[in-house]
C-alpha positions in Angstrom: 0.0 0.0 0.0 2.9 2.5 0.8 4.6 1.7 -2.3 1.3 2.3 -4.4 0.9 5.8 -2.6 4.6 6.6 -3.5 4.2 5.9 -7.1 1.1 7.9 -7.4 2.9 11.0 -5.8 5.9 10.4 -8.2 3.7 10.4 -11.3 1.8 13.6 -10.3 5.0 15.3 -9.7 6.3 14.0 -13.1 3.2 15.4 -14.9 3.7 18.8 -13.2 7.3 18.9 -14.3 6.5 17.9 -17.8 4.2 20.8 -18.5 5.8 23.9 -20.3 3.3 26.4 -18.7 3.6 28.2 -15.4 1.8 26.9 -12.4 -0.5 29.4 -10.9 -2.2 29.2 -7.5 -5.2 31.4 -6.8 -6.2 32.4 -3.4 -9.9 33.2 -2.8 -10.5 36.9 -1.7 -10.7 37.6 2.0 -14.2 38.7 1.5 -16.9 40.0 -1.2 -15.9 43.5 -2.6 -17.2 46.6 -1.1 -18.5 49.6 -3.0 -18.9 53.2 -1.9 -22.6 54.0 -2.3 -22.5 57.3 -4.0 -20.9 57.8 -7.2 -20.4 61.5 -6.4 -21.4 63.7 -3.5 -22.1 67.4 -3.4 -22.1 68.2 0.4 -23.9 71.3 1.7 -24.7 70.3 5.4 -22.5 71.0 8.3 -22.4 67.5 9.2 -22.8 64.6 6.8 -22.5 60.8 6.5 -20.4 58.9 4.2 -21.2 55.2 3.8 -20.4 52.0 1.9 -21.6 48.5 1.4 -20.9 45.9 4.0 -18.6 43.0 3.1 -19.5 39.5 4.7 -17.0 38.5 7.3 -15.4 41.9 7.6 -15.7 43.7 10.9 -13.4 46.7 10.5 -12.9 49.3 7.8 -10.3 52.2 7.1 -11.5 55.3 5.5 -9.2 58.0 3.9 -10.1 61.3 2.6 -7.5 62.8 0.3 -6.7 65.5 -2.2 -5.9 63.0 -5.0 -8.1 60.3 -6.6 -5.4 57.5 -5.5 -5.8 58.7 -1.9 -2.1 59.4 -1.4 -2.3 62.9 -0.1 -4.2 62.2 2.7 -6.0 65.1 4.8 -8.3 62.9 7.1 -7.9 59.3 7.9 -10.1 57.0 10.3 -8.9 53.3 11.0 -10.8 50.5 12.5 -14.4 51.4 12.0 -16.8 48.9 13.0 -19.6 50.2 10.9 -20.1 50.8 7.1 -20.6 54.6 7.6 -18.7 57.7 8.8 -20.1 61.2 9.9 -17.8 64.1 9.1 -17.9 67.8 10.0 -14.3 69.0 9.8 -13.5 69.5 6.2 -13.3 72.9 4.6 -14.9 73.7 1.2 -13.3 72.2 -1.7 -12.8 69.0 -3.6 -11.7 65.7 -2.1 -11.5 62.0 -2.8 -12.7 59.0 -0.7 -11.2 55.7 -0.3 -12.6 52.8 1.9 -10.6 49.7 2.7 -12.0 46.4 4.2 -9.7 44.8 7.0 -9.8 41.0 6.4 -7.0 38.5 5.7 -5.7 41.2 3.4 -6.7 44.8 3.0 -9.1 45.1 0.4 -10.0 48.5 -1.3 -13.5 49.3 -2.5 -14.0 48.6 -6.0 -14.8 52.3 -7.0 -12.2 54.0 -4.6 -11.5 57.6 -5.3 -15.0 58.9 -5.4 -15.1 62.7 -5.6 -16.4 64.8 -2.6 -17.3 68.4 -3.1 -17.9 70.3 0.0 -19.8 73.6 -0.5 -21.3 75.1 2.7 -20.8 78.8 2.0 -22.2 81.3 -0.3 -20.3 82.6 -3.3 -17.9 85.2 -2.6 -18.6 88.2 -4.9 -16.7 91.6 -5.3 -17.5 94.6 -7.3 -15.8 98.0 -7.5 -16.6 100.2 -4.5 -16.9 103.3 -6.7 -20.0 104.0 -8.8 -19.4 103.6 -12.6 -19.9 106.4 -14.7 -20.9 105.5 -18.3 -21.1 107.4 -21.4 -21.8 104.3 -23.6 -22.7 100.5 -23.2 -20.2 98.5 -20.9 -19.8 95.3 -19.2 -20.0 95.5 -15.4 -16.9 94.4 -13.3 -18.0 91.6 -11.0 -15.8 88.9 -9.7 -17.4 85.6 -8.4 -15.7 82.8 -6.7 -17.1 79.5 -5.5 -16.3 75.7 -5.0 -19.0 74.8 -7.5 -20.3 76.2 -10.7 -22.7 79.1 -10.5 -25.2 81.0 -12.5 -25.7 84.8 -12.5 -29.0 86.6 -13.4 -29.0 90.4 -13.6 -32.2 92.7 -13.2 -32.8 96.4 -12.7 -34.3 97.4 -9.4 -33.9 101.3 -9.6 -33.4 104.1 -12.2 -35.0 107.0 -14.1 -35.1 105.0 -17.4 -34.8 101.5 -18.6 -31.8 99.4 -18.5 -31.1 97.0 -21.4 -28.9 93.7 -21.2 -27.7 91.9 -24.2 -27.8 88.7 -22.2 -29.2 89.0 -18.6 -28.1 85.5 -17.6 -24.4 85.8 -18.0 -21.7 87.1 -15.5 -20.7 89.9 -17.9 -23.6 91.3 -19.9 -23.5 94.4 -22.1 -25.5 97.1 -20.3 -26.8 100.4 -21.4 -29.5 102.7 -20.5 -32.0 105.1 -22.3 -31.9 108.2 -19.9 -29.2 110.0 -18.0 -29.2 109.2 -14.2 -28.3 106.8 -11.5 -29.3 103.2 -11.9 -29.1 100.1 -9.5 -28.8 96.7 -10.7 -29.0 93.3 -8.9 -26.9 90.4 -9.8 -28.3 87.2 -8.2 -25.5 84.6 -8.1 -26.6 80.8 -7.4 -24.2 78.0 -7.0 -24.9 74.4 -7.4 -25.3 73.9 -3.7 -28.2 76.4 -3.7 -26.6 79.2 -2.0 -27.7 82.5 -3.4 -26.1 86.1 -3.1 -27.9 89.3 -4.3 -25.1 91.7 -5.2 -25.9 95.3 -5.7 -24.2 97.2 -8.7 -24.7 100.9 -9.3 -23.8 103.2 -12.2 -24.5 106.6 -13.4 -25.4 106.8 -17.1 -24.5 110.1 -19.1 -24.9 108.9 -22.6 -26.1 112.4 -23.9 -25.0 115.8 -22.9 -27.2 118.2 -20.9 -27.3 121.6 -19.2 -26.6 122.3 -15.6 -28.5 119.8 -13.5 -28.1 117.9 -10.5 -29.0 114.1 -10.5 -27.7 112.6 -7.4 -25.0 112.2 -4.6 -25.3 108.5 -4.4 -23.8 106.5 -1.7 -20.3 105.2 -2.8 -17.3 103.1 -1.6 -17.8 101.5 2.1 -21.2 103.5 2.3 -22.9 101.8 -0.8 -24.9 99.8 1.6 -25.8 103.1 3.5 -23.6 102.3 6.5 -20.2 103.0 7.7 -19.1 100.2 10.3 -16.2 100.3 12.7 -13.9 98.3 10.1 -14.7 100.9 7.4 -14.3 104.0 9.3 -10.7 104.6 8.5 -11.4 104.1 4.6 -10.4 107.1 2.7 -12.5 106.5 -0.5 -15.1 109.1 -0.9 -18.5 108.2 0.7 -20.7 109.6 -2.1 -20.2 110.2 -5.9 -21.7 113.2 -7.7 -23.9 112.7 -10.7 -24.5 116.0 -12.4 -24.3 117.6 -15.9 -23.1 121.2 -17.2 -21.3 122.3 -14.1 -17.8 124.0 -13.9 -17.5 124.1 -9.9 -18.6 121.8 -7.3 -18.3 122.8 -3.7 -19.4 120.5 -0.8 -20.5 121.0 2.9 -18.9 119.0 5.8 -21.0 116.2 7.1 -24.6 117.2 8.2 -26.3 115.6 11.1 -29.5 114.5 9.6 -31.4 112.1 11.9 -34.8 112.7 10.4 -33.7 113.4 6.8 -35.1 117.1 7.1 -32.0 118.9 6.3 -32.3 121.4 3.3 -29.5 122.2 0.9 -29.6 125.6 -0.2 -27.6 129.1 0.0 -28.0 128.9 3.8 -25.3 126.0 4.1 -21.6 126.5 4.2 -19.8 125.0 1.1 -16.1 125.1 1.9 -14.8 121.7 0.5 -13.8 120.8 -3.1 -13.7 117.3 -2.3 -16.6 114.8 -1.1 -15.9 113.5 2.4 -14.6 110.1 3.4 -15.2 108.0 6.4 -12.4 109.5 8.5 -14.0 113.0 8.2 -17.0 111.8 10.3 -15.8 111.1 13.9 -19.2 110.3 15.7 -21.8 107.7 15.0 -25.3 109.0 13.6 -27.2 109.7 10.3 -25.4 112.1 7.9 -25.8 113.9 4.5 -23.8 116.4 2.6 -24.7 119.1 0.2 -23.3 120.3 -3.0 -23.2 123.6 -4.8 -23.0 123.6 -8.5 -22.0 126.3 -10.7 -21.8 126.7 -14.6 -19.9 128.8 -16.9 -22.6 131.5 -16.8 -22.4 131.6 -13.0 -25.9 129.9 -12.6 -26.1 128.0 -9.3 -28.1 125.0 -8.2 -28.0 123.0 -5.0 -28.1 119.2 -4.4 -28.5 116.9 -1.4 -26.9 113.5 -0.9 -28.4 110.2 0.1 -28.3 109.6 3.9 -25.6 107.3 5.4 -25.4 105.9 8.9 -22.2 105.7 10.9 -22.4 102.8 13.3 -19.0 101.9 14.8 -20.1 100.7 18.3 -20.5 96.8 18.5 -22.9 94.7 20.2 -23.0 94.9 23.9 -22.9 92.0 26.6 -25.3 92.5 29.4 -24.2 89.4 31.4 -22.2 86.2 31.0 -22.6 84.6 34.4 -22.1 81.2 36.2 -25.2 79.2 36.3 -26.8 75.7 37.1 -24.2 73.4 38.6 -21.5 76.0 38.3 -23.6 78.7 39.9 -21.3 78.5 43.0 -18.2 78.6 40.8 -17.5 74.8 41.6 -18.2 71.8 39.5 -18.0 68.8 41.9 -17.8 65.1 41.1 -21.6 64.6 41.4 -22.1 67.6 39.0 -19.8 66.5 36.2 -22.5 64.6 34.3 -24.9 67.6 34.1 -26.0 68.6 30.6 -27.1 72.1 31.6 -25.3 75.1 30.5 -22.5 76.3 32.8 -23.3 79.9 32.2 -26.1 82.2 31.0 -25.6 84.9 28.5 -27.4 88.0 27.6 -26.6 90.7 25.1 -28.1 93.5 22.8 -27.3 94.3 19.2 -25.8 91.1 17.9 -27.1 89.3 14.7 -24.5 86.5 15.2 -23.5 84.8 18.5 -20.9 82.3 18.6 -19.2 80.6 21.5 -15.8 79.1 22.1 -15.5 75.7 24.1 -14.6 75.9 27.6 -11.0 77.3 27.9 -8.3 77.0 30.7 -8.4 80.3 32.7 -5.9 79.3 35.3 -4.6 82.4 36.9 -7.5 84.5 35.1 -5.0 84.3 32.0 -7.5 83.6 29.5 -7.9 86.6 26.7 -10.9 86.5 24.4 -10.1 87.9 21.2 -9.8 87.0 17.5 -7.2 84.3 18.2 -9.8 82.1 19.7 -12.0 79.6 17.7 -15.7 80.2 17.9 -17.6 77.4 16.4 -20.4 76.7 18.8 -23.9 78.2 18.9 -24.6 76.8 22.3 -22.8 77.3 25.7 -20.5 74.6 27.1 -21.8 72.0 29.5 -20.2 70.1 32.4 -19.9 67.0 30.2 -17.6 69.0 27.7 -14.9 69.2 30.4 -12.9 66.2 31.4 -10.0 67.6 33.4 -9.9 69.5 36.6 -9.0 73.0 36.1 -10.3 76.7 36.1 -12.2 77.3 33.2 -14.0 80.1 31.1 -16.0 80.6 27.9 -15.5 83.3 25.2 -18.1 84.8 23.0 -17.9 86.8 19.6 -20.8 89.0 18.8 -21.4 90.4 15.2 -24.0 92.7 14.0 -25.3 93.2 10.7 -22.5 95.7 9.6 -19.7 93.4 10.6 -18.9 95.2 14.0 -17.6 92.7 16.4 -17.3 92.5 20.2 -15.6 89.8 22.2 -16.6 88.8 25.8 -15.4 86.4 28.7 -17.4 84.6 31.1 -17.2 84.3 34.9 -14.5 81.5 35.8 -15.6 78.2 37.2 -13.5 75.4 38.7 -14.0 71.9 37.9 -12.9 69.9 41.1 -14.2 66.5 40.5 -11.2 64.6 42.1 -11.3 64.9 45.8 -8.2 64.8 48.2 -6.0 61.6 47.9 -4.6 59.8 50.7 -0.9 59.0 50.2 0.5 57.9 53.8 0.5 58.5 57.4 3.5 56.9 59.0 5.3 57.1 62.4 8.2 59.6 62.6 10.8 60.9 64.7 10.2 59.2 68.3 7.6 56.9 66.8 9.6 56.0 63.6 9.8 52.4 64.9 6.2 52.4 65.7 6.8 52.6 69.5 7.1 55.5 72.1 9.1 54.5 75.0 9.7 56.0 78.5 12.9 58.0 77.1 10.8 59.2 74.3 7.4 60.2 75.9 8.5 63.9 76.5 9.7 64.3 72.7 8.2 67.5 71.2 
C-alpha cells in the first residue's frame, strides 16, 4: 500500500514537471468586494454621513479622505471603524476624494475607490468696484465671483430713471446700456450648485447724452454703498458719495451734516467749503449724515443738491451678562455635578445678529484673553460634560452685528474639582519611627 501511494505521488510530480506552462495558484479573496455607495457627492450640510456597502465577514474598515484620486495625499483618515458609515464635519470647502478599505486576511480596497466629494457650505464670494461707475456708452459690469462649485448669474434692474437693457441678462458680464441719464441700481443674483444665493448690488451713472446744468444725485459710494459705515470701514479714505450731475464747472461741498430725520435742506444757507467729497475719517461720531453740493456753470448759474443719507455705526453689540449658572452657579463643578447637561453659564446681550461661543477654555490664573485668536464654532454654551480635566475654566463669545462690528467677551470663571483629596500615607516619624514610644521618648516634642 505504501509503495502504491509513493508511485502515485511520483507520477503527479512528473506530470507537473513535464508541463511547459507556469503553475498559477489562486487564493480566494478575503471577502466580497465593497463599494462606496455614492458615485459623487455634493455636500452642503455642516454634518454629513459617508457610507459604503458591507462585506461579509469583515468587522473593521479604514477610510481615507485625500486631495488626489489615488488617496495618497491624505487630509483625514479613520481606521478600525466597526460600521459601514462615517460622519464628518471637519473638512473645509473644496474637492476631495474618498477611499475605503476592508480589513480581513488582506486589506481590500473598495471597487470604486477615489469617489469625488465636493464640499460647498458657504455662499459664493462676490466683489464689485467700490466706486459707482460713470458710463457714457454701453459697458460690461466688473464683477468677480468665486465659489467651490459652478454658478449662474442673473441680472435685473431695481431702480433708475429710465430703462436698462442687457444683451444677455443671464451671463456674468452682460453688455449694459440705459435710455436716460441718471443713476441706476442693478442686482446680480448669483446661485451656486449647492443652492446658495447672493444678491449683489451694482450701481452706475449713465450720461449717454449731454445736458445743461443739472443735479441728479449724490449717491452712496465705496464703503457706504450699503448705507452704513461700520467700525472696520471707519478709516477707509474713499469718498462716501459720488456726484452725478451735468453742465457744471465748479462743485463745492459741505461738511457732514447731522440729519437724523432726513429734514436737512440744501440751499444757500449752508456753508460750502470743500472741493472734495468727504470720506469716512471725516466723520468722527455715530449717527445719520448727509452732505450738500453747490454746482455752478460757466454762466455763474447756481443750483444745489443733497446726498443720500448714510449711517455711521461703529459701536458693536453689548454684553449684558455672562454669569455662572446651574451646577456652576457656586463657581465649582464637583464630582456629583460633572454629568450635568445644563449650560455652565447664562448669557445676555444686545445688538448682535450672530452669536458664537468658544469651548470651555483654561483660565488658570485668570490668564484667558478672549479675542480674534480664539476659535468660535459653537452656537450653544459649554456643558459640564464638555470638560474632562480638573482646572479653572471660562468661555469666550464673539458677537457680530449686521454691519460686521464685532465684540468679544469672557464669562465668569468656574472650577472643575471632580477629584477629591487623595490619601498618600500616614506613618510614624521621629520618636515613633519604630512604631513605639518608650519611656525615654515620651517627652519628645
